[in-house]
N, C-alpha and C positions, 0 to 999 in steps of 0.2 A: 751096633748096641741100640738099646733103643733107650725111649721115656714114657716114666709112668707118673702122673700128673692127679694128682687130689682135687678135687674142688665140690667133692659130695657135703661136703660139712654142715648146719644147724648155722652158721653166724649168729650164735642166740647172745653174743659181746656186742650185737648189733644191730639186736633190734630200735630202735622198731625198721629196721630200715631193711633188713634179712628178714620178714613178714613178707617181702610180696618181692624180693628180687634179693642171687643167688653173693654172701660177701665177696665171694671171687669176681666180682663183675659191676664193686662199688671205684666208680672211675677216682685215680689219679693224675691228677695233670687233664685229666677228661680223658683217660683212657688205664681201662679195664686192668686192674692188681694185675690177671688171670694171663695180659696179654702180654705183660712182662716178662712171664718165666716163658712162656709160646714162644717169644721174642730166642731169650736166652740159650733152649734149648736149642730154634736152629740152628743160631749165632756157633754155638758148639756145633757144627755139623752131624745131629741125631736127627732124621727125618719123619723115625715111624713112631708117633707117641701115644699112649691109650690114655687114652680119660675116665678117671673110675667121678661120676655121675651120681646121682643121688635116682632115684625114677623120677622123682615130679621134675627134670632140673630138662625143661624144653625152654627157657630161657639162655638155659647156655649153649646148647645144641642149637640154638640160632642166632649167636653172638660170634659163633668161635665158626658151625659147618664143620668139612672139611680137611680142614687146617691149609690149603691150599694156600689162603689171605697170607697165611706165617712161615709157608713153605716146609709144614710139611704133612704128612699124613695121619687124619684124629679118626682114632678106633675107638667110638664109646663102650665102657664098660659098667654099671649097672651095680653102687652094690647097696645094699636092701636099705639096709641100717649103720650108721656112720658106729664099724663097731672099731677103733681102730687102725694102725695106720698098716698095719703089719697082717691085719686080717683086708686089705688095701690089695694088700700084696700075694694072700691068700685067691684073692675074686681075682687077679689077673692072671696066673695062675697058670694057663693054658696061651694068652695072647705071650706071658717075656716067655716061655718054652724054655730053651737052655740057652738065651741069648744076657751076654752082658743090661745094662738099663741103667739107667741116673732114677732115684726117684724126689719130683721134685713136689711139694706144699704149693698147691695153687696159689692160695691166699701170703705169702712170704713175696718180702722184696730185698733183693741180690745186685748193690752197686755194683759192675763188674761184670757182671753173668759169669755162664762156669765155663769157662772154654777151656781158665786152662785146669781145671782143678779135673776133665770130663778128657783128658791131654793125656794128663800124668796116671790119674786109672787106667789106661790104655795101653800105655810103655811097662807100668808095673804089673795093675792087675793087682792086690791084694780079694782076697775076698767081699772084702767091704770097707768102703773109706768114708768120715763123717766131719762134716765142718761142728767147724764149734766158734761160743766166739764171746769171751765175758758180757756176765749182764750184773744187774744188783743186785735181784730176788733168781735165784734159777727155781726156787720151790714151782714157777710156777713154768720149768719147762725140764726135760729132760735132760740129760747133768753126765757128766760123763771127768771119771775118775781116772789122774793122769800119772804111772810112777816116774822115779826123778827119768829118766831116757826120754820122757813121751813119747809109750807105749798106752794103750788103754787099757787101762786094767775091773774097770766096777762101770753101769752103766744102773741108772737110777728113771724111771720117768719121775716128774712132780715132787720127788720127794722131800718130807715135812723138816729134814734133819741135815738136807748136802754136802758133801763131801770134797767139791769144790763146786767154783761160782764160774765154769768154761758151759753152757746152756749148748745143746746138738739147732747148728742151727736145721730148715727146714731142707736138706739136698741131703741128701744121701747115694751112696751107687754102691753098689751090688755086683758079683758074677752068681752064677746060680747053686751058689754053695746058699748061699742064705732062704728058696724055698726049702730043705731040711729042715731049717733053725722053722720056719714059720710053721710050719708043719707037727713040728714034736709040741707048739708054746700052750701055754692051762689059760683062759682069763686068766687078769689077770684082777685087785681086788672092784678096782672103780670096771670091773666084766666087758676089761678092754684086751685085746692081747696089742700085746704096746712093744715096736721097732723097739723099744733099747731092751727088750728083753731077750728077744731076737738074735741082737749085735751081742746080749748079752751067755749068750748060750754058744755065739760061734766064740768070743774069745776064753769061756772055760776048756773051747775042745782043742786049743790052738791052734785056729784059724785065723790067718792077715789080719788083722782091722785095726787102718791107717787113720790117722784124725789127721788137720789140718786149721789151724786157726784162723783168720778172716781177719786183715785189721782193715777189711772194706765198710762201706756201709752193709744193714741186716736191719732188718723188721718184719719182726711177726707182725699183720694188718687188722686185731682179728677183732683191737672198738678200734671205738672215737678218737681215739687222744693219735693213734700212732695211724690213722689216717688220717690226719693233718698233720702230721710231722713227717710220714715219708714224702705228703702233696707236696711240703715247700719243701723235702730234701732234691724230690725233681724238678722241680721250677727252678733252681742253684742257674740250669744250666739248659735256663730257656733263652731264643734267639729272640729278636723282638722281628713283629709281622705283621703285617696290617694290609687286609686283604677285605677285611669289609670299611660302609661311613663311619667316619670319625668328624667332627664337621670342627671350623674354628674357633669354633668358644669355648673346645676341650682343648686337654692337654695330655697327653701324657708321660707319665716320667718313669727310663728301669727299660729294663725287657720287661715289653705289655703283646703281649700274640691279641689280634683283633680278628675272626675267624671271618672267610666267606659269605655275604646273608648280614655279615651282624651291624648292628647300626648305635654307636652315640655319639648323642646332644648332649651338650655343656657342660660337660660332666669332667672329673681328677681319677685320672688311673695309673694306678706305680704300680709300679714292675717289681717281682717276678709277676706275672698276672696273667690268664689268658681267661678271656671271653668265646665260649661257644658259640657256632654259628647260625645266625637265627635269632642267637639275642638281638634287644633291646634295650639298654641304658638312657636312662635320661636324669638330668639334675640331677644324681650322684657322684661319691665319691667312692673306690674301691683300688683292694690292694693295701700293700703287697700281699705276696704269699694266698694267692686268693686262685683259684681254680671253678670257674663257670660255665654249666653245661650249654648246651643250643638251645636253644628257639625259651631263654628262656623273658622276661620280665624283671627290668633291676630301674623302680623311681623313684627320686628321690630318700635313698639310703644309704647309709656308710656299710659296709660291712672290707670287712679285712681278716686271712689267717683260716679261713672258710673254705670248704668245697664245696659245692652246689649246681645237684643235680638237673639231668635235662627236668623242663617245663616249670619247672619253679618259679615263684614271681612276687616280687617281697617289693612292697608300694609305705612309704611316707614311716620306716622303721631306722631305727639303728642309732646312736652305734652299734653294730652286732659284729663276735669277733669270734673265734674260734668255733662254727657255727657244720654245723655239716649237713645238708639244708634236702630230704626227698626226691625226690621227682611227681612233676607238678604237686609243689605244697607249696604253700599260704601264706606268707607273713606280712599281716596287716594291721594297723593301729586297731582299737578300740574303744569309744566313748567310754568315761570316765561311768563306771560301774563298780561291786563289788563283785567279783572273782568269780565263777562261777566257773569249775571243768568238769569234764567225763574224759576219762586219762584208759587207755588201754594198757595191755601188763607192760610190764619193764619200762614204764614212762620217768621221763623225768623233765619237771618243771622246774625250775627258777623263778618268785618270784618278790620285784624289788617293791616297798612297800611301801 
C-alpha cells in the first residue's frame, strides 16, 4: 500500500504568509503541519509516499528530503496547477500503479493518526473508504449523504444547499478501482476534477464505498484561525522541558518547553508554551497556548494564544493575543503620528483609535 500526500495548493486563505512559504510548512507547536501527516502515514506501516507538489516546491523538497527522517521513501510528483484532488490522482497514476493507496491532504490535522483506518481497509478492501465528521458549515467542504443503514448515497463538493452536515475529512483510501472513475470525470463548475465526483461515480456503479465517522479531533488548517486552534490542541499534550537558560528572576508555570540555546531573562512563561532553540526572551510575559519558533527575539512584550515563526522580533508591544507572525517579521512600537499604510494584496490591519 502506498500513500499520496497532497502539498501543491497555493494557500490563499493563509496569505500573506503563503506568498513566500508553503502552507503545509506553517508550524504547529514548532513542527510543520505536513510533518504530522507523514509521521501518521509511517506509523500506519506505509513506507512508499508520493508527494504532490507544485513546480515551485523547493522549500518543501528541502524540508522533507527523501523522507528517511520520517521512516518513508518520498517520490515527488509535480502537479502543474491545482486542478482538483482527483486531478492529483491522475497525475500520480503511473506512480500508484495497481497498488491500494491512502490519499492524505497535507494541510489536514487528524489527532490519533490513521493506523486503525488503514488496518480496517487492508482487511476488508472496499473500493473506497472515507472519513466523515459533523461540521457547522458544510458548504465549505465536500459533503456526504448517508441512507438509514449508513451507506453512502450522494457526495457533493461545497454544495450551496447541503443534504447533510457530514464533511469529508482529508483522508481517503482507495483500491485501483478509483482510476477508472477519475478517467471518466469532466471538470466541475469550479474547473476542477473533484474527488467527490469520483466517489459518486463508484457509488452509482454499485461499487463499495465505506465511510467512518471520526470522533477525535480533525482540522483543515487552511486559515489563520484554524492554525491557531490546532496549535492550542497540540500544545495540550506538551510535557515540560528546559534545555535552554532560564534565570532566577523568571517564573515558569505549567507545561513550558525551552529549547536548547534559548535564553529567558526576567520573564513569566505560562504553559502550555514552547520557546524555540536560540530564541531570546527578556522582560516579557508569554503564554499560554503559544508557540515561538527558533532564533526569535521577544523583549518587553506580552503575547498569548499565538504562533511566532522563526527569526521574528517583537519588542515593546502588547498585550498581543491570537497572532500569527511570519518569519523574520518585526513588531515594534511607533512614535505618535498619523497612520500611514502601504499594504499588499489580502492584507488585514486593525487600528485602535
